[in-house]
C-alpha positions, 0 to 999 in steps of 0.5 A: 449561906452556910451548911448546919446540918445533913441527913441523907438527901436533906441539907439544912442551911443558915442564911442572912435574909439581907444578903439572900432572898430564899423562897419556897420551891426555890433552888439553890447550888452546893458546890463541892470540891469533887461533886456539886448539888442542885437542891429545892427548898422544901422548908423555911424557918426563923428562930432565935438563932436565925434563919434557916432553910432545908433543901431536897438534893435532886441533881448532881453535876461535875466540873464539865456541867454534866448534870445527873440524878441525885447519886446519894453523896453528900456534901462537904460543910465547907461547900459554897451555896449560891442561889440558882436562877430559875431560867437556868434550871427550866432550861433543862426541862423538855419543851420541843413543843412549848405550852406556857403554863404561867409564871413561877410563883414569886419568881417572874419566870415564865414555865413552859412545858412540852405539849406532851403534858396534855399527852400523858394522863394529865390529872388536875385536882381543884375545888374552885370552879374559877380556877378551873375556868382560867386554867382551861382557857389557858390550855385551850387558847394554846392547844388550838393556836398550835393546830390541835382539836379541843373538846371541853366536857363541863358539867358545872357551867350552868349560868356561866356557859359564856365563859369560854365563849372567846376562846371556843367556837363550838358551843353544845348544850346537852338537852337543847342542841345535843341529844342522845340516840336511842340505840341498842346501848342506851336502851340497856341503860334505860333498862338498868338505871331507869327501873332502879325502883322496879322489882325483879318480877316487874323487870323480867316482864318489862325485859321482853319489851326492850328485847324486841326493841333492841332486835329491830334497832339493830335491823336498821341502817342508822341504828336508832330509833326515834325516842317518841317511837319507843315511847309509843311501843310502851304505851301501846303494850300498856294498853294492850296488856294492861300490865301495871309495872308498865306505869313505872317505865312510861313515867321514867319515859316521860321524864326523859322527854321532858328533859330532852335526853333522847334524840327524835332525829339524827341531826340532833346527836350529830351535831356533836360529831359535826362540831368536833370536824369543822370547829377547832374547840368545842364545849359539851354543856352538861350542867343541865342534864342529871348526873347519871345521865352525864355519864352516858353523854360522856361515854357517848362523846368519846365513842364519837371521837374514836370513830372520827380518827383525828386526834382530839384533846378532851378535858373533863370534869368528872364527880362521883355520880357522872362517872364509874369504873367503866367510864375511866376505863373508856377515858384512858384506853379511848383512841385518838383521844388525850384526856385531862381529868379534872376532879375534887380531892373528895372524888371517890376514885382519886386514888385510882386516877393518881395511880393512873395519871402521870403528870399533876396539877394541884391546887390548894385543897380545902383539907390536908390530904393524905393522897398527896402527903408527899406535897403537903408541905407545899400545898399548906403554903399555896396562896389563892390562885397558885398550884403545884405542877409535878411529873415527867413534864417537869423532871419530877420537880415539884414546881409552884405556878401563879394561876392568871389568864395568859396573854396571846403575846406570850405564846404566839411567838412560841407557836409559830416558832414551833410551827416553823420547826414541825415544818422544817422537820417535816420536809426533812423527814420527807428528804430523808425517805426520798434519798433512802428510795433512791439509795434502795433503788441503786443498790438493789440487786436486779432479780434473775429471770425464772420462767413462768412455772418457777415464779408461780411455784415461788410464789405458792411458797410465799403465800401459803402457810406452813402447819407450823405457821398455823400452830404458831398463830394459834398458840397466840393469845389475843384479848378482846381489845385485839392486844397479845396478853403478854404484851399488854401484861408487860405494859401494865407492869412497867406502869406499876413500876412508875407508880409512887404512893404516900402511905398512911400517916403515923403519929410520931414525936419529932425532936425539931422541924429538920426531923419533920421534913426529913420524915416526910421525905423518907415517906415519899420513898417508900414503893406503893403496892401494885396498882390496883386493877380498877380498868380490867383488861378485859370487859364483858361483852353486852348481852343480847337481852339485859337479865338481872338477878332477883335481889329477893328469894324466888317465890317460885320453883319451876320444874327442870326443863328441856328443849322441846318440852311442854309447859303451862304458865299462869298468865300465858297459858300452854306453851313448847320450850323452843331454846335454852339459853345459858348466860353467865350463871343463869338459863333463860327459856325461850317458849312459844306459847299458843295464846301469846307467841314467843316469850323469853323467861327466866324460871327462877321468877315465872313459874313453868309446869311441864305438862 
């Protein structure tokens, strides 16, 4: 091998195929007199002049073998070039608790990465279900074998529901042995999503029924009511009031009932919690449920995990319909949860997920991707059942891995050794703590004895807060999640600094292949604008009553009202305004009518005349 050209961090070399076997994503060492380099092959070509490869410089190292990140220097044309054996380079990757990812493509070398890969927002882009299944099975088996609890949330199983049977003990099927509880949040969901075709006037009439049911649910110890009970309430209201608007709601509830969405008994929604507590691995199969309702079930699953108090590794498949920005916020901020998200390249929130995730697994896309333009060189050359893995877990080296089911023998020895290491570390930590306590006890100066009055006075001084202390506490700004805004803002800033973007591709005229590669590498160095805040720090609290602005111009104009005014309504008759409730930009009137009792009305929808 010999260097023929150097441009910035790219080195073009010529080589003889009979003597050297270079492969895409392989590595070479460039030994200079003063400083040596490690480069990764990012392009291969052959023409009438010979065979050529382009390597991107990644690291430098000196005569003592100390490796550092590439420092911007370039090698001499007379440098000696050698192929790097992959196991030598992979030994630099952190793997305190190793997970076998697979073999490096065409190199027959096993790639082992640290378990933190799954703890640091892993994003998987895949468009083939069979690839997803193989990857998930490999990950689940190793996480379970290392003593971790795993939940797989899959919306695409269908007839393949037995694909994880050998590896996952708990099988929860939505609509059969798992249903949603009808509580405050799901009643809001029915109101928001179940009445899409209703007019604003209809919603205003139906909201009173929901308000009464929600208030009743909050008085119950279990905070839920059987679904048939709620259905009976709506039926009785229809028979009593004869409101045509309730027919729409009745039909929607009947569809929910037939699909088995909401629980009749507590055991039907406790099944997920029970499985997570008792089983090492659980799958929540959502394939038989409408995608809009899948979003609520995913959100409920994350709420259940957060209440358990134990760490759970979640692998979740999301799509355009079964997820939204609010759910993504819950996924990435949930307590006790390490999430791996799987989505297609066409997912509408892919750009935001890419900004939030740190480690990536990319399978071959159907179409070339602008979102991952920096990897198109590798993506376009992936063979079937190969993927790229990239991120802090690989020291930001894009590695091509062959996807195949991993035999137990390839990771069980690693896991057993890891378990022994964890046990040894735990014993050493306990011993260190005991030694520290003993030393503290030996060298602690005995307290000088005081009389009781002096001790009592000292305790008061230590426990009481001074006015300065109180002023300091009041000055701290704590958000709704219990974090200091200043700390959270700094954390967001640090995350934003780590994000890189791939700018939009521009049409340019390139002179040769080497220039094409150079242009592509230059794009990778551009810094992306600040991270889009798709998941705001603060979320509006759930209102006591779900209220919706009319999407049409109001047909009525009510008089200006105050508390205590007597009013008249065309349907409810005469009444008295007991309270004005301000919600956002709206004002609602709680009115006690002589004939029908208390009603909560929106004066922009219901005409109220002062009398």
